[in-house]
N, C-alpha and C positions, 0 to 999 in steps of 0.2 A: 464462523464457520469457515474454513480454507479449502479452495477447491482449485485441484488442477487443469488449465485448459492447454488443448494443443492449437495454435495459434494456424492459419492458414499459410504461411509459411516455413513450414516444418519448425516451428520454435515453440518451445512452452512458456505458459506464465502461470503464478496462480494469484489467484482471485481471495483478497480476503472478505467475507461478508457479516453483515449486522444480522442480528436475531431474527430480523424480518425480512430477510433474504436480499437487502441491497447490496450494492459492493462499495465497498468501502475503499477500497487502495487495489489498482491492478500493478503489479507487480511489472518489471525490467523481463525482457524477453531473456530466455537461457537457451542452450542449445540442444541440450537432452533431460530427460524427466529425474534423472539421477540431481544431477546439477541444480533445479527445481527444489526438490527433498532436500539435500544439502543446506540451499540457502534457507529453506523455512527454519530447518533445525538450528542452525546459525542463529538466526534470528530469536526465534524462541529463547534460545540459551543465555542469551546477550541481555543487559542492561538498559532501562527503558534511557539511562542519559545518554547509551552509544546512538543515540539518534537525536538527527534535530529534524524539525516540522518546518518548510519553508512555505510560506504563507501567500497565492496569490491570487491574482485577480487576471481575466483573459481579456480582451476586446471588446467583449460581447454585456462585461459587465458581472460576470459569474464570478463563483470562489472557488479554488482549488488547493490543494498542499500535494506537495512532494514531500515523503521519506527518503533520505538522506543517513548513511553509516556516521559512523567518526571521519571517515577517510574524505569526507564528501561527494561519494560514491552514492549514484543513484540508485535506491532499490525498488523504488514505486511512486505512482500519482494515484491521485482520487478521481473520484466523479468531478463533475461540476455541482457547486450546491448556487440555491438564490440568494443565501444570504450569508452573513459572517457567520452570522448563530451557530446556520447551519454546517459550515464548514468546522466550528471549532468541536460540534458537541461529533461530528465523522473523527476527528482527531483522539476527541474521549472515547469513544470508544474503540477503535483502533490501538490506542495501546490501554483498555482492558482487556481486551476480546487478545492483540495480538501479544505484546509486551509485557501482560499481568503482572 
């Protein structure tokens, strides 16, 4: 499920949520809602191979990933996961729900 959120600083983001309602990915900010919708449409109509998932660990030992397009531009970041397996499952769920 995709949700468009208006942030505190008058920009917009999309959040991709799992079937259970947990947030898988938060997008980078956009200036207006139309640009968010355009980005979502572009991503949905792209092939999975056009995206890279950069896996990371933060200073607290939590796992997260970033989704980038083929030009290396950041599309969004995941929330933190307690385990590497959880992070990999998040990427799998994102691909299934968003890149179908």
